[in-house]
VEXVEX-509027 format. One record per residue (C-alpha): residue number from 1; x, y, z. Coordinates in Angstrom, 1 decimal, always signed. Example, Ala and Ser with C-alpha at 12.3 -4.5 7.8 and 13.67 -1.06 7.14 Angstrom:
<sites>
site k:1; px:+12.3; py:-4.5; pz:+7.8
site k:2; px:+13.7; py:-1.1; pz:+7.1
</sites>
This chain:
<sites>
site k:1; px:+145.1; py:+115.6; pz:+95.8
site k:2; px:+143.4; py:+114.7; pz:+92.6
site k:3; px:+145.3; py:+114.4; pz:+89.3
site k:4; px:+144.1; py:+113.3; pz:+85.9
site k:5; px:+145.4; py:+113.2; pz:+82.4
site k:6; px:+149.1; py:+113.5; pz:+81.4
site k:7; px:+151.4; py:+116.3; pz:+82.5
site k:8; px:+153.7; py:+115.7; pz:+79.5
site k:9; px:+155.1; py:+118.9; pz:+78.0
site k:10; px:+153.0; py:+120.0; pz:+75.0
site k:11; px:+154.8; py:+120.7; pz:+71.8
site k:12; px:+153.1; py:+124.1; pz:+71.2
site k:13; px:+154.6; py:+126.6; pz:+73.6
site k:14; px:+151.3; py:+128.7; pz:+73.3
site k:15; px:+149.5; py:+126.0; pz:+75.1
site k:16; px:+149.5; py:+125.7; pz:+78.9
site k:17; px:+152.2; py:+123.4; pz:+80.2
site k:18; px:+150.7; py:+121.8; pz:+83.4
site k:19; px:+154.1; py:+120.4; pz:+84.6
site k:20; px:+155.7; py:+123.8; pz:+84.6
site k:21; px:+152.7; py:+125.5; pz:+86.2
site k:22; px:+152.4; py:+123.0; pz:+89.0
site k:23; px:+156.1; py:+123.1; pz:+89.8
site k:24; px:+156.2; py:+126.9; pz:+90.1
site k:25; px:+157.3; py:+128.2; pz:+93.5
site k:26; px:+156.0; py:+131.6; pz:+94.7
site k:27; px:+158.0; py:+133.8; pz:+97.0
site k:28; px:+156.6; py:+134.8; pz:+100.4
site k:29; px:+155.2; py:+138.3; pz:+100.6
site k:30; px:+155.3; py:+140.3; pz:+103.9
site k:31; px:+153.1; py:+143.3; pz:+104.5
site k:32; px:+151.5; py:+145.3; pz:+107.3
site k:33; px:+148.2; py:+146.9; pz:+107.8
site k:34; px:+146.6; py:+149.2; pz:+110.3
site k:35; px:+143.2; py:+150.5; pz:+111.3
site k:36; px:+144.4; py:+154.1; pz:+110.9
site k:37; px:+141.4; py:+155.3; pz:+112.8
site k:38; px:+141.3; py:+158.0; pz:+115.5
site k:39; px:+139.5; py:+158.1; pz:+118.8
site k:40; px:+136.2; py:+159.9; pz:+118.7
site k:41; px:+137.6; py:+162.8; pz:+120.7
site k:42; px:+139.9; py:+163.8; pz:+117.9
site k:43; px:+137.8; py:+162.6; pz:+114.9
site k:44; px:+136.1; py:+166.0; pz:+114.4
site k:45; px:+139.3; py:+167.9; pz:+113.9
site k:46; px:+141.5; py:+165.4; pz:+112.2
site k:47; px:+141.0; py:+162.3; pz:+109.9
site k:48; px:+143.5; py:+159.5; pz:+109.2
site k:49; px:+141.2; py:+156.7; pz:+107.9
site k:50; px:+142.7; py:+153.9; pz:+105.9
site k:51; px:+143.3; py:+150.2; pz:+105.7
site k:52; px:+140.7; py:+148.5; pz:+108.0
site k:53; px:+138.5; py:+151.6; pz:+108.4
site k:54; px:+138.8; py:+152.6; pz:+104.7
site k:55; px:+137.8; py:+149.1; pz:+103.6
site k:56; px:+134.6; py:+149.3; pz:+105.8
site k:57; px:+133.7; py:+152.7; pz:+104.2
site k:58; px:+134.4; py:+151.3; pz:+100.8
site k:59; px:+131.9; py:+148.6; pz:+101.1
site k:60; px:+129.2; py:+150.9; pz:+102.5
site k:61; px:+129.7; py:+151.2; pz:+106.2
site k:62; px:+127.8; py:+154.3; pz:+107.5
site k:63; px:+126.7; py:+155.2; pz:+104.0
site k:64; px:+123.0; py:+155.4; pz:+104.9
site k:65; px:+123.3; py:+156.5; pz:+108.5
site k:66; px:+126.4; py:+158.1; pz:+109.8
site k:67; px:+125.1; py:+157.7; pz:+113.3
site k:68; px:+124.6; py:+154.0; pz:+113.1
site k:69; px:+126.2; py:+152.8; pz:+116.4
site k:70; px:+127.1; py:+149.3; pz:+115.1
site k:71; px:+128.7; py:+150.5; pz:+111.9
site k:72; px:+130.6; py:+153.3; pz:+113.5
site k:73; px:+132.6; py:+150.6; pz:+115.4
site k:74; px:+134.0; py:+149.6; pz:+112.0
site k:75; px:+135.3; py:+153.1; pz:+111.3
site k:76; px:+136.7; py:+154.5; pz:+114.6
site k:77; px:+136.7; py:+153.8; pz:+118.3
site k:78; px:+135.9; py:+155.8; pz:+121.4
site k:79; px:+138.4; py:+156.1; pz:+124.2
site k:80; px:+137.1; py:+153.0; pz:+126.0
site k:81; px:+137.2; py:+150.9; pz:+122.9
site k:82; px:+140.7; py:+149.5; pz:+122.3
site k:83; px:+140.4; py:+148.9; pz:+118.6
site k:84; px:+137.9; py:+149.1; pz:+115.8
site k:85; px:+136.1; py:+146.0; pz:+114.6
site k:86; px:+137.1; py:+144.3; pz:+111.4
site k:87; px:+134.8; py:+143.1; pz:+108.7
site k:88; px:+135.6; py:+139.4; pz:+108.0
site k:89; px:+135.9; py:+140.1; pz:+104.2
site k:90; px:+138.8; py:+142.4; pz:+105.0
site k:91; px:+141.1; py:+139.4; pz:+104.7
site k:92; px:+140.2; py:+139.1; pz:+101.1
site k:93; px:+142.5; py:+142.1; pz:+100.5
site k:94; px:+145.4; py:+140.0; pz:+101.6
site k:95; px:+145.3; py:+138.4; pz:+98.2
site k:96; px:+145.8; py:+141.8; pz:+96.5
site k:97; px:+149.2; py:+142.1; pz:+98.1
site k:98; px:+150.2; py:+140.0; pz:+95.0
site k:99; px:+149.6; py:+141.9; pz:+91.8
site k:100; px:+148.4; py:+140.1; pz:+88.7
site k:101; px:+151.8; py:+140.2; pz:+87.1
site k:102; px:+153.4; py:+138.3; pz:+90.0
site k:103; px:+150.6; py:+135.8; pz:+90.4
site k:104; px:+150.2; py:+135.0; pz:+86.7
site k:105; px:+153.8; py:+135.3; pz:+85.6
site k:106; px:+154.2; py:+131.6; pz:+85.8
site k:107; px:+156.4; py:+129.6; pz:+83.4
site k:108; px:+154.2; py:+127.5; pz:+81.2
site k:109; px:+151.0; py:+129.5; pz:+81.8
site k:110; px:+150.0; py:+131.0; pz:+78.4
site k:111; px:+146.9; py:+133.1; pz:+78.2
site k:112; px:+145.5; py:+136.5; pz:+77.1
site k:113; px:+145.4; py:+138.9; pz:+80.1
site k:114; px:+142.5; py:+140.8; pz:+78.6
site k:115; px:+140.3; py:+137.7; pz:+78.9
site k:116; px:+140.9; py:+137.0; pz:+82.6
site k:117; px:+137.8; py:+136.9; pz:+84.8
site k:118; px:+136.9; py:+135.5; pz:+88.2
site k:119; px:+134.3; py:+133.0; pz:+89.3
site k:120; px:+134.3; py:+132.1; pz:+93.0
site k:121; px:+136.1; py:+132.9; pz:+96.3
site k:122; px:+136.5; py:+130.9; pz:+99.5
site k:123; px:+137.7; py:+132.2; pz:+102.8
site k:124; px:+138.4; py:+130.5; pz:+106.1
site k:125; px:+139.2; py:+132.5; pz:+109.2
site k:126; px:+140.9; py:+130.8; pz:+112.1
site k:127; px:+140.6; py:+133.4; pz:+114.8
site k:128; px:+139.9; py:+137.0; pz:+115.6
site k:129; px:+141.2; py:+139.4; pz:+112.9
site k:130; px:+143.4; py:+142.0; pz:+114.5
site k:131; px:+142.8; py:+145.6; pz:+113.4
site k:132; px:+146.6; py:+146.0; pz:+112.9
site k:133; px:+149.2; py:+143.3; pz:+112.2
site k:134; px:+152.3; py:+142.3; pz:+110.3
site k:135; px:+151.4; py:+139.4; pz:+108.0
site k:136; px:+153.3; py:+136.9; pz:+105.8
site k:137; px:+151.6; py:+135.4; pz:+102.8
site k:138; px:+152.5; py:+131.9; pz:+101.5
site k:139; px:+151.0; py:+131.1; pz:+98.1
site k:140; px:+150.8; py:+127.9; pz:+96.0
site k:141; px:+149.0; py:+126.6; pz:+93.0
site k:142; px:+146.0; py:+124.7; pz:+94.4
site k:143; px:+144.4; py:+123.6; pz:+91.2
site k:144; px:+144.7; py:+123.7; pz:+87.4
site k:145; px:+141.8; py:+122.6; pz:+85.2
site k:146; px:+141.1; py:+122.4; pz:+81.5
site k:147; px:+137.6; py:+123.5; pz:+80.8
site k:148; px:+137.9; py:+123.3; pz:+77.0
site k:149; px:+137.3; py:+126.9; pz:+76.1
site k:150; px:+139.0; py:+128.1; pz:+79.3
site k:151; px:+141.6; py:+127.2; pz:+81.8
site k:152; px:+141.1; py:+127.6; pz:+85.6
site k:153; px:+144.1; py:+128.4; pz:+87.8
site k:154; px:+143.3; py:+128.0; pz:+91.5
site k:155; px:+145.6; py:+129.6; pz:+94.1
site k:156; px:+145.8; py:+129.1; pz:+97.8
site k:157; px:+147.1; py:+131.9; pz:+100.0
site k:158; px:+147.8; py:+131.2; pz:+103.7
site k:159; px:+148.3; py:+134.3; pz:+105.8
site k:160; px:+150.3; py:+134.1; pz:+109.0
site k:161; px:+151.0; py:+136.6; pz:+111.7
site k:162; px:+154.7; py:+137.5; pz:+111.1
site k:163; px:+157.2; py:+135.9; pz:+113.4
site k:164; px:+154.9; py:+133.1; pz:+114.5
site k:165; px:+153.3; py:+129.9; pz:+113.2
site k:166; px:+149.8; py:+131.3; pz:+113.9
site k:167; px:+147.6; py:+130.9; pz:+110.8
site k:168; px:+145.3; py:+133.8; pz:+110.5
site k:169; px:+143.2; py:+132.9; pz:+107.5
site k:170; px:+143.2; py:+131.1; pz:+104.2
site k:171; px:+142.0; py:+132.5; pz:+100.8
site k:172; px:+141.5; py:+130.1; pz:+98.0
site k:173; px:+141.1; py:+131.9; pz:+94.7
site k:174; px:+141.2; py:+131.1; pz:+91.1
site k:175; px:+141.5; py:+132.8; pz:+87.7
site k:176; px:+139.3; py:+131.9; pz:+84.7
site k:177; px:+141.6; py:+132.3; pz:+81.7
site k:178; px:+139.2; py:+132.4; pz:+78.7
site k:179; px:+140.6; py:+131.0; pz:+75.5
site k:180; px:+143.4; py:+129.2; pz:+77.3
site k:181; px:+141.8; py:+125.8; pz:+77.5
site k:182; px:+142.2; py:+122.8; pz:+75.3
site k:183; px:+145.7; py:+121.9; pz:+76.5
site k:184; px:+144.8; py:+118.3; pz:+77.3
site k:185; px:+143.1; py:+115.4; pz:+75.6
site k:186; px:+139.4; py:+116.1; pz:+75.3
site k:187; px:+138.6; py:+112.5; pz:+76.1
site k:188; px:+140.7; py:+112.8; pz:+79.3
site k:189; px:+140.5; py:+116.5; pz:+80.3
site k:190; px:+143.3; py:+117.6; pz:+82.7
site k:191; px:+142.3; py:+118.4; pz:+86.3
site k:192; px:+144.6; py:+118.9; pz:+89.3
site k:193; px:+143.7; py:+119.9; pz:+92.8
site k:194; px:+145.3; py:+119.8; pz:+96.2
site k:195; px:+142.1; py:+119.9; pz:+98.2
site k:196; px:+139.5; py:+117.2; pz:+98.8
site k:197; px:+137.1; py:+116.6; pz:+96.0
site k:198; px:+134.0; py:+117.2; pz:+98.2
site k:199; px:+135.2; py:+120.6; pz:+99.3
site k:200; px:+133.4; py:+123.7; pz:+98.0
site k:201; px:+134.3; py:+124.7; pz:+94.5
site k:202; px:+136.8; py:+127.4; pz:+95.0
site k:203; px:+137.6; py:+130.0; pz:+92.4
site k:204; px:+138.0; py:+133.6; pz:+91.6
site k:205; px:+139.6; py:+136.7; pz:+92.6
site k:206; px:+139.8; py:+140.0; pz:+90.8
site k:207; px:+142.4; py:+142.4; pz:+92.1
site k:208; px:+141.2; py:+145.8; pz:+93.0
site k:209; px:+144.0; py:+147.2; pz:+90.8
site k:210; px:+143.0; py:+145.2; pz:+87.7
site k:211; px:+142.5; py:+147.6; pz:+84.7
site k:212; px:+139.2; py:+145.7; pz:+84.1
site k:213; px:+137.8; py:+147.8; pz:+87.0
site k:214; px:+139.1; py:+151.2; pz:+85.9
site k:215; px:+140.2; py:+151.3; pz:+82.3
site k:216; px:+137.3; py:+151.6; pz:+79.7
site k:217; px:+139.5; py:+150.3; pz:+76.9
site k:218; px:+140.6; py:+147.3; pz:+78.9
site k:219; px:+137.0; py:+146.6; pz:+79.9
site k:220; px:+135.8; py:+146.7; pz:+76.3
site k:221; px:+138.6; py:+144.4; pz:+75.2
site k:222; px:+137.4; py:+141.9; pz:+77.8
site k:223; px:+133.9; py:+142.1; pz:+76.4
site k:224; px:+132.2; py:+144.6; pz:+78.8
site k:225; px:+130.7; py:+148.0; pz:+77.9
site k:226; px:+132.6; py:+149.7; pz:+80.6
site k:227; px:+134.6; py:+148.9; pz:+83.8
site k:228; px:+132.9; py:+146.5; pz:+86.2
site k:229; px:+133.0; py:+146.3; pz:+90.0
site k:230; px:+135.5; py:+143.9; pz:+91.6
site k:231; px:+133.9; py:+140.7; pz:+92.8
site k:232; px:+135.5; py:+141.1; pz:+96.2
site k:233; px:+134.0; py:+144.5; pz:+96.5
site k:234; px:+130.6; py:+143.1; pz:+95.9
site k:235; px:+131.3; py:+140.3; pz:+98.4
site k:236; px:+132.1; py:+142.9; pz:+101.0
site k:237; px:+128.8; py:+144.7; pz:+100.6
site k:238; px:+126.9; py:+141.4; pz:+100.9
site k:239; px:+128.7; py:+140.2; pz:+104.0
site k:240; px:+128.3; py:+143.6; pz:+105.7
site k:241; px:+124.5; py:+143.4; pz:+104.9
site k:242; px:+124.3; py:+139.9; pz:+106.5
site k:243; px:+126.1; py:+141.1; pz:+109.7
site k:244; px:+123.9; py:+144.2; pz:+109.8
site k:245; px:+120.6; py:+142.2; pz:+109.4
site k:246; px:+121.5; py:+139.3; pz:+111.7
site k:247; px:+122.8; py:+141.5; pz:+114.5
site k:248; px:+125.8; py:+139.2; pz:+114.9
site k:249; px:+129.4; py:+140.0; pz:+115.5
site k:250; px:+132.0; py:+139.7; pz:+112.7
site k:251; px:+134.1; py:+137.4; pz:+114.9
site k:252; px:+131.3; py:+134.8; pz:+114.6
site k:253; px:+132.0; py:+134.4; pz:+110.9
site k:254; px:+134.4; py:+131.4; pz:+110.3
site k:255; px:+134.1; py:+130.8; pz:+106.6
site k:256; px:+132.7; py:+132.4; pz:+103.4
site k:257; px:+132.0; py:+130.9; pz:+100.0
site k:258; px:+130.6; py:+132.7; pz:+97.0
site k:259; px:+130.1; py:+132.4; pz:+93.3
site k:260; px:+130.3; py:+135.4; pz:+90.9
site k:261; px:+127.7; py:+134.6; pz:+88.2
site k:262; px:+127.4; py:+137.9; pz:+86.6
site k:263; px:+129.2; py:+141.2; pz:+86.3
site k:264; px:+128.1; py:+144.3; pz:+88.2
site k:265; px:+128.5; py:+147.8; pz:+86.8
site k:266; px:+129.1; py:+150.8; pz:+89.1
site k:267; px:+125.8; py:+152.5; pz:+90.0
site k:268; px:+123.7; py:+149.3; pz:+89.8
site k:269; px:+121.7; py:+148.3; pz:+92.9
site k:270; px:+122.9; py:+145.4; pz:+95.0
site k:271; px:+120.1; py:+143.5; pz:+96.7
site k:272; px:+121.0; py:+141.0; pz:+99.5
site k:273; px:+118.5; py:+138.3; pz:+100.5
site k:274; px:+119.1; py:+135.9; pz:+103.4
site k:275; px:+117.2; py:+133.3; pz:+105.4
site k:276; px:+117.9; py:+132.6; pz:+109.1
site k:277; px:+117.7; py:+129.2; pz:+110.7
site k:278; px:+118.4; py:+129.7; pz:+114.4
site k:279; px:+121.9; py:+131.1; pz:+114.7
site k:280; px:+122.7; py:+130.4; pz:+111.1
</sites>
């Protein structure tokens, strides 16, 4: 844990209060998901795709070739296949089980919701991702930083299989709150983190249900000409491209780290470049 600057309560209640933010306790959230995919024998007459399969379709599975054998495994299974395969970035959706109102309704956290953007995302996967499960999310504030013109709130979400101590994955995300910085002494800027200083910089999540991605007025108020794609959606496209090009299984992916440097508008082309070194 790293901690710098004072956490004394600021006088101005429009300024972020670090002590109140860091002491906030989030409730656990329980949810379930399913593959909602049908065996091949019934697929032609009935369709019930959702959750795991729908996510794969959303990030482009089978979009260029509906007969692609490898990608079909992400959408449905034949009789001899017990379950569909899960893209590793599917676990990024676990963070959206919290809506922005819950995540950011924190005492002492003052910001303009229209100016919220994301920067980076880090995921660790500790075992095979089941295609259907009941999950419990535990969330905590992992970091709070004063960047002068912006504040950065980092969140850590641990996802467990319900009814057990088995940790399925970890998402560490953060929100860039533009205009909310300057709550500490500029000569000793405030920075708090609960992870090692040499760990990858971890930030950023943009909920799929954020108005920034659907409401033109909200997008314009945030400084964009029209709604932008969610960063996690872009991430899903990229990781799927890596798996497809490397001919590797999704279960071989153990961690993912990315940085969102620029917004993407719907309809723009995503180009994925990669370099292989042996099995990496």
